[in-house]
C-alpha positions as CSV (number, residue, x, y, z in Angstrom):
1,X,23.9,-54.0,9.6
2,X,20.5,-53.3,10.5
3,X,21.8,-50.8,13.4
4,X,23.8,-49.1,11.0
5,X,21.0,-48.7,8.4
6,X,18.6,-47.6,11.1
7,X,21.3,-44.8,12.2
8,X,21.9,-43.8,8.6
9,X,18.0,-43.3,8.0
10,X,17.3,-41.2,11.3
11,X,20.1,-39.1,10.5
12,X,19.2,-38.5,7.0
13,X,15.5,-37.6,8.6
14,X,16.8,-35.2,10.9
15,X,19.1,-33.4,8.4
16,X,16.5,-33.1,6.0
17,X,13.9,-32.0,8.7
18,X,16.4,-29.2,9.7
19,X,17.4,-28.4,6.4
20,X,13.7,-27.6,5.7
21,X,13.5,-25.5,8.6
22,X,16.3,-23.4,7.4
23,X,14.8,-22.8,4.2
24,X,11.8,-21.9,5.9
25,X,13.4,-19.3,8.4
26,X,15.8,-17.8,5.3
27,X,12.3,-17.6,3.1
28,X,10.4,-15.6,6.0
29,X,12.8,-13.3,6.5
30,X,13.9,-12.4,2.8
31,X,9.9,-11.6,2.4
32,X,10.4,-9.3,5.4
33,X,13.4,-8.0,4.0
34,X,11.5,-7.0,0.4
35,X,8.7,-5.5,2.2
36,X,11.1,-3.2,4.6
37,X,12.7,-2.1,1.4
38,X,9.6,-0.2,0.6
39,X,9.4,1.4,4.3
40,X,6.2,3.7,5.0
41,X,8.4,6.8,5.1
42,X,9.4,6.6,1.7
43,X,6.5,8.2,-0.3
44,X,5.5,10.5,-3.1
45,X,3.4,13.3,-2.5
46,X,0.6,14.1,-5.1
47,X,-2.4,16.6,-4.9
48,X,-5.9,16.4,-6.2
49,X,-9.4,17.5,-6.3
50,X,-12.4,15.5,-4.8
51,X,-14.7,14.9,-7.7
52,X,-17.7,13.2,-5.8
53,X,-18.7,13.6,-2.4
54,X,-17.4,11.3,0.2
55,X,-20.8,9.7,0.7
56,X,-21.4,8.8,-3.0
57,X,-19.5,5.6,-2.7
58,X,-18.3,3.9,0.8
59,X,-14.8,3.5,1.3
60,X,-13.3,5.2,-1.7
61,X,-12.9,8.7,-3.0
62,X,-13.2,9.6,-6.5
63,X,-10.4,12.4,-7.2
64,X,-9.4,14.3,-10.5
65,X,-6.2,16.1,-11.7
66,X,-3.9,13.9,-9.2
67,X,-0.5,15.1,-10.0
68,X,2.7,14.7,-8.3
69,X,4.4,17.7,-6.3
70,X,7.6,16.8,-7.9
71,X,7.4,15.2,-10.8
72,X,9.9,12.8,-12.6
73,X,10.1,10.4,-15.6
74,X,8.8,7.8,-13.0
75,X,5.7,9.6,-11.5
76,X,2.5,9.1,-12.4
77,X,-0.4,11.4,-12.9
78,X,-4.2,10.6,-13.3
79,X,-6.8,12.5,-15.0
80,X,-9.3,10.9,-12.6
81,X,-8.6,8.1,-10.2
82,X,-10.5,6.1,-7.1
83,X,-8.8,5.8,-4.2
84,X,-10.0,2.8,-2.0
85,X,-10.1,4.4,1.3
86,X,-10.4,1.7,3.7
87,X,-8.0,1.3,6.4
88,X,-6.5,4.6,4.8
89,X,-5.8,7.1,7.4
90,X,-8.1,10.2,6.4
91,X,-6.6,13.5,8.1
92,X,-7.5,17.2,8.2
93,X,-4.4,18.9,6.6
94,X,-3.9,21.6,9.2
95,X,-4.8,19.6,12.6
96,X,-4.1,15.9,11.3
97,X,-7.5,14.8,13.3
98,X,-9.0,12.2,11.6
99,X,-11.6,12.8,9.1
100,X,-14.8,10.6,8.1
101,X,-15.0,9.8,4.3
102,X,-18.4,11.0,4.5
103,X,-17.6,14.6,5.1
104,X,-15.3,14.9,2.4
105,X,-17.2,17.2,-0.6
106,X,-16.8,17.4,-4.1
107,X,-14.2,20.2,-4.5
108,X,-12.2,19.8,-1.9
109,X,-8.1,19.5,-2.3
110,X,-6.2,16.4,-0.9
111,X,-3.0,15.9,-0.7
112,X,-2.4,12.2,-1.1
113,X,0.5,10.5,-0.1
114,X,1.7,7.1,-2.5
115,X,4.1,4.6,-2.4
116,X,6.9,4.8,-5.2
117,X,5.4,2.5,-7.6
118,X,1.8,2.3,-6.6
119,X,-0.5,-0.8,-7.5
120,X,-3.3,0.6,-10.4
121,X,-5.9,-1.4,-11.8
122,X,-6.4,-1.0,-15.6
123,X,-9.8,-0.1,-15.0
124,X,-11.4,3.4,-16.1
125,X,-11.0,5.5,-14.2
126,X,-8.0,3.3,-12.7
127,X,-8.2,2.7,-8.9
128,X,-5.4,2.7,-6.2
129,X,-5.7,0.0,-3.5
130,X,-5.4,1.2,-0.2
131,X,-2.7,-0.6,0.7
132,X,-0.4,1.6,-2.0
133,X,-2.0,4.9,-0.2
134,X,-0.2,5.9,3.1
135,X,-2.2,9.2,4.1
136,X,-4.1,11.3,2.9
137,X,-4.6,15.1,4.0
138,X,-8.1,16.7,3.4
139,X,-7.6,20.6,3.3
140,X,-10.7,22.9,3.9
141,X,-13.0,23.6,0.9
């Protein structure tokens, strides 16, 4: 009787642990799947003008008149917005060479590629974090 009880307890523990392991694997694959649903190739293109020199605020750009190139009912537009540029590729629009945020001057035109539904703060002006920005192309003034 004790042998059967021990065997039952051991088998129950093994089944429980293997079930937990399967659930854990499934949850990680679901999160990877949801992330891949918004692949980096999907983007919305916006044009705007830099309002303040990039040297004014470290790792951020203040942009005015940020409007989508192809507007639809879900597109956002901003009179003024702060782009948090930490870990965002800043590239020259013509050569696609890396540009430092400090070298960007007020009045410079930028093309910003955002994910389809970017995260924005409710502050004034709103801020868009770097994980919603795919890249920024900087045109010559």
